[in-house]
N, C-alpha and C positions, 0 to 999 in steps of 0.2 A: 642076704648081704653080710659081709663080715664086718662086725663093729669093732672099731679101735678107739680106745680113750687116751687122750693126751699123748699121742706118739712123740718120742724124742726126735729132735731135728736130725740127728745122725741117722735115724732110721727111715727118713721120708723117701729117699731114693728107692729103697726096697719095696716100701709100702705102696708107692706110686707106679710101680713097674706095670707096663702094659701086658696083657695076656696074649702076646703075639710072637710069632717065630722071628727069628733073626734073619737078616739078609743072607747071611752064610748058609742057613738051612734050605734056602729056596734058590739061591743064584745059580747053583749047578743046573737045575732043571730048566730055568730061564734061559741061560746060555745056550744049552742044547737046542732048545726050540728056535731061539733066534738064528743060530747058525744054519738050521735046517731051511727055515723061511727064507734066509738071506741067499741060499744057494738054489733052492728048489721052488721057491714062489708059491703059486696056488696049490701045487700038489701037496706041499708040506702043510699049508693052511688046511686043506680038506682032510689030510690025515689026522691032524690033531682035533679037528671039529668032530670027526667020527669017534675018535678015542675019548675025548673029554666031554663032549655034549651028547654023544650017542645017536647021532644022525648023520647020514651021508647026503650031500647036496650036489645036484648037478650044476646049479647056478646059484651063486651066494648073493647076487645083486637083487634088491628088492624091486619089483616091477610096479608100473603105474596101476596095474590091475590089483595087485596086493594092497596098495595104498587106498585104492578106491574101496576095496572090501573092508578094510580096517576102519575107513572113516564111517561106513554103514554100521559097524559093529559096536562102535562107542556110543553110548547113551547120549541123549540130549542133555540130561542132567549133568553128566560128566563133562560134556563139551562146554557147557555154561560155566562150571567150576574152572576148568582149564582157561576159559576166556578171562575170567577175573584175575586169575594169577597172571596170566600173560600181560594183561594191562598194567598191573602193579609192578611186576619185574620190569617191564619196558620203562615205566616212569622212572623207577629208581636208577636204573642203568643209563637211560638217556641223559639224566641229570648229572652224570659223571663226565660228560664231554668237556673238554677243556679248550680254550682258545689258544692260538699261537702265542708263544712267549717271545716278545721282541725287546731287546735292549741295545742301545748304542753304548757300548762299554767305554769307548773313547772316541773323540771327534773323528769321524770317517771309518770307525770300525763298528760294523753293524753285525750283531749276533742274534739268531733266533732258533727256536725250537718248535717242531711240528710233530704231530702224531700221524702215523701211517698204519694201516691195518696189516696184520700178518696174513699173507696171501692165501695160505693153505693150512687149515686146522683139522685136527682129527678129534672127534667127540667119542668117548667110550661110555656107553650106557649099559650098567648091569642088567641082566635079565634074571633068570632062575626063579627063586621063590617070591622075590620081590621086585618085579619089573619097574625100574625107577623112571617112569615117563616124566616125572617132575624135573628130573636131571636134564632132560632134553630142553626144557624151558629155560633152565638155569645157564645153559651153555650156548644153545642156539641163538637165543634173543641178543645177548650181548655180542655175539659173533656177528650178527647181522647189523646191529647198530654201528659196530666198529668199521663194517664194510669189507669183511673177509670174503674173498671171491670164491673159494672152494671150502665147503663145510662137509666133511666126510664123517658119517656116523656109523660105528660099528656096535653091534649088540648081539649077544649070543642067541642062536635059534633054540626052540623047544624041541621035543622029541618028533614033532611033527614038521619040523623044518620051518617053523614060522616065528616071527617076532610078535610080542604082545601088540594087540591092535592100538592101544593107547600110545605106545611109544611111536608107532608109525604115524598116528593121528597128529601127535605133537610135533614130530619131525617135519611133516608136510606143512603144518600150520606155521612154523617158525622158520621156514626157508632153508632147511637142510638140503644140499644139492645132490647128495648120493648116500644111500643106505645100503649097508652090506651086513649080511647074516653071519657074523664071526665074533667070537668072544674070546675072553681069557688071554693067555700069554700070546697066542698065535695072532690075535687081533692088534696088539700093541707092536708085535713084530712085523706085521704087514704094513702098518702106518709108518713104521720106522724106515723099512727098506723100499717099500713098494713092491707090488706084484702085478700079474697081468690083469687082475681085478681091482686091487686095493691101490689108490693113489699114494704116493709118498707125501707126507705132510711135514710142515716146518715146526708144528708144536701140537702136543697131545694133552687133551683135558679129560677130566672125569674121575670118578671114584672107582673103587673095585676092591676085591679080596686082597689078601696078602700077597698072592702071586701076581696079580695085575699091578699092585704098588711096586713091587720089585722090578717087574717088567719095565715100568715107566722110568725107574731109576736107571736101568741098564740101557734103555733108549737114548739117555743123554750121552752115554759113551759113544754113540754112533752119530752124533751131530744134531739130534733132535731135542728141542726143548719140551719141557713139561710145565703143566701149571703148578703142581706141587706134589709131594708124596701124601696122597690122600688114601689111607687105608680104612680099616674097620672103623665104625662110628663110635664116638665117645661124648660123654655128657657129664659135666660137673655142676651140681646145684649146691649153692650156699643158702642156707636158711636158718632162721631162729624161730622163737616162739610166736612171732607174727605171721608166719607162713600157714598155708592151708595144707595139712599133711596129705589130703587126698590128691590135691593138685600136684604137690612134689612127687608122690608115688606115680602118678600117671605120666609125668615127664620122664622120670627115670626109666619106666617101662617102654616108654615110646622110642627110646634109643636101644634099649636091651633087645627089643623084638627084632632089630635089624639083622643080627647074627650071634651066633655062639661066642664069637670072638670079640663082640662089642664089649665096651666097659662103661659103667655108670658109677659115679662117686657122689655121695652126699657129704658135704662139710657142715657141720653145725655147731653153735654154742650152746644148744639145748639138748640135753640127753632126753627130755621127754619128747621132743619132736622126733628125734631118731627113733624111739620106740613106737610112736604113732605111725610114722612112715613105714616101718617094718610091718606093722599089722595091715596097712592099706595095700602094700605090695602084695601081700599073701591073697588078700581078698580079690584085688583086681586081676591078678595073674591067673587066677582060676577061669577068668571069663574071657581071656584072650585065645584067638584061633591059633596064634604062634607061641603059646605058652611054653612048649618044651624048649624052643629056641631062646626065648626070653629068659627062662629059668637058668639055662646053661650061663647066659651072660651075667645074670644076677649072682650066680655062685662066684663069679670072678671079680665082683664088685665089692665096694667097701662104703660103710658109713664111718666117718671120722669125726670125733668130738674133740673140740679144742676150746681153750678158756676165753679167748678174745678174738674180735674182728681182725686185729692186726696179725695175729698168728695165722688165722684163717687165709688172709690175703697173701701172706707170705708163701703159704703152702700151695696156694692156687697157682700163683705165678711160677712156682717151681715145677708144677704138673704142666701148665700150659694147654688147657683143655680145647678141644675143638669147639664145643658148644658150651656156653657158660650162663646159667640162670641165677639171677640174684633176687632173693625174696627175703628181706631182712628189715629190721627197723631202721637200718642205716645204709640203704641202697646207694646213695651218693658216694659214700666212702669207697665202695667197691668199684662203681663206675668210673670215678675219678682216677682211681689209682691201679686199675688192672692194667697189666703190661703185656701178658701173654696168653691170648685166646684168639680164636677164629671169629666169634660172633657172640654178642651179649644179648640176653633176653631179660628185661627188667620188670619186676612186679608180679603179683599174683595172677594177672590176666594176660601174660605174654607166654604161651606155651612155646617150647622149641619147635613144635610141629608147624607153627605159623611161619617161621622162617624156612622151614622144609618145603613149603608149598606157596603161600600166597600173599605174604606181607610185602615182599618186593626185594628183600635182601637175598643175596646168593647163598645157597646151601652147600656149594662145593668148597670145603674148608680143610685146613691143615690138621692132621692128626698126629699122633705119636709124639707130641711135644714140639712138632715143627712149626707151631704158631709162634714160637721164640724168634723165628727168623722169617717165616712165610706169612703172606697175607692170603685171604680167601680169594677166590675168582671175583673179578670185577671188570669193568670195561677196559681198564688199561692192560689186563691180562691178554687181550686180543690185539693190542697195538705195540708199535715200537716208537720210541722217541728219536727222531733224527735232528741233529743240530746243523745249522747252516752259518756261514759267515761271508760277509762281503766287505772288503777293505778297499778304500779309495787311495789316491795318491797322498791326501792329507793324513789318512789312517796309517799307512805304512811308515810315513815319516814320524808319526807319534809313538809308534811302538817298536820301530825297526831296530833302534839301538839296543833295547831291552832283549829283543830276540837274539841279536848278534852276540851280545855278551853272555847270555845263558847257554847258547849253543856252543860257543867257544869253551866255556867252563866245563861243559860235558864232554868236550873232545869231538864234537860232531861238526866237522868243518863244512860238509855238503849242506847242512841245515843252515849254518851261518852264511854260506855263499848264496842260498837261495833268496836271502833278504838282501845281502850286500849287492848283488847284481842289479836288483831293482832300485835301491836307493841311488846308485851311481847314474842311472838314467833320469833321475829327478832334477 
């Protein structure tokens, strides 16, 4: 990691820059694939699956037989672990249900708000070197609690034309209605436009690489909503001399191993801790199966020393990390004042990986500073709020004059008349 001592505030933007390509670098490729899929449907999907995933498939829909085989391939120990995670994620997201909001704003004027599920949702689950079956739980569980009728899951096949068994097991366990073997830009395009095989959806969820992230953003131009721009993983740890250096190093590496384009940052008011963490990273890195990937991410990452907690907090809010770990003598200061982050992990015994798997919170979170304006996935992500109003004769008498005056002031005569014609009949 690159160590930076007391950086000037004017340099923060440059120091905190993510090691990712810009949308402009990728958008041309994404638009080309989108246009092809929109015009040629499954033929285009299959072409890009062969090109990008190196496999040609006659049928991309996962069959019941494939699901049964996958269930048998998942060990009982892993099934038990998934069950624990499913229970906790269900508890946390079910608790997010809200009752109907009802208010009589004026005598005879009743207004209320109710939640309705998004009917058709698409879940994108990365495969490749780290098949994220945990993300299936994070997306399919709240989709089911919300009451979504169609839950379409897309995940890239391996060279043998299969999806990781744990992904299929989790999808079946959590009520996914259709599983399709397709990944990357073409999967997002298929969910956006619909093909002979892939249903068109109203909203797309799930993380992915930079190409998937840009594809999701392009999908919004075609009338499909997305959860958020969720790209390469990132973590910021704020720690001082009260923190355990080995714990901090393990957390930084847990995100670094996601991909070479991941970024981890340590912010500290202790130069000694920074030095200890650097040593621990070297020791632990050598023991990782994904050491080469993690090393590339570490090369793009930084340790930043600042003099005070106040400076640290300002820098952290400027960065807006996806994951934020707090291990300091003054945890409450950071917890109470953090403004921009996806999810917070507090204290020495709260590793970020707990949120990734089994504590119950959702791990699909905004990256690239989007935590300044986006929330992580939650139950409301799968619903819409619809407002209702019911006005009686007494009610229209109460507010009718105000409506007439406001409509007239805006020069909208039909709006005014819609009330006037009713008031005359009273």
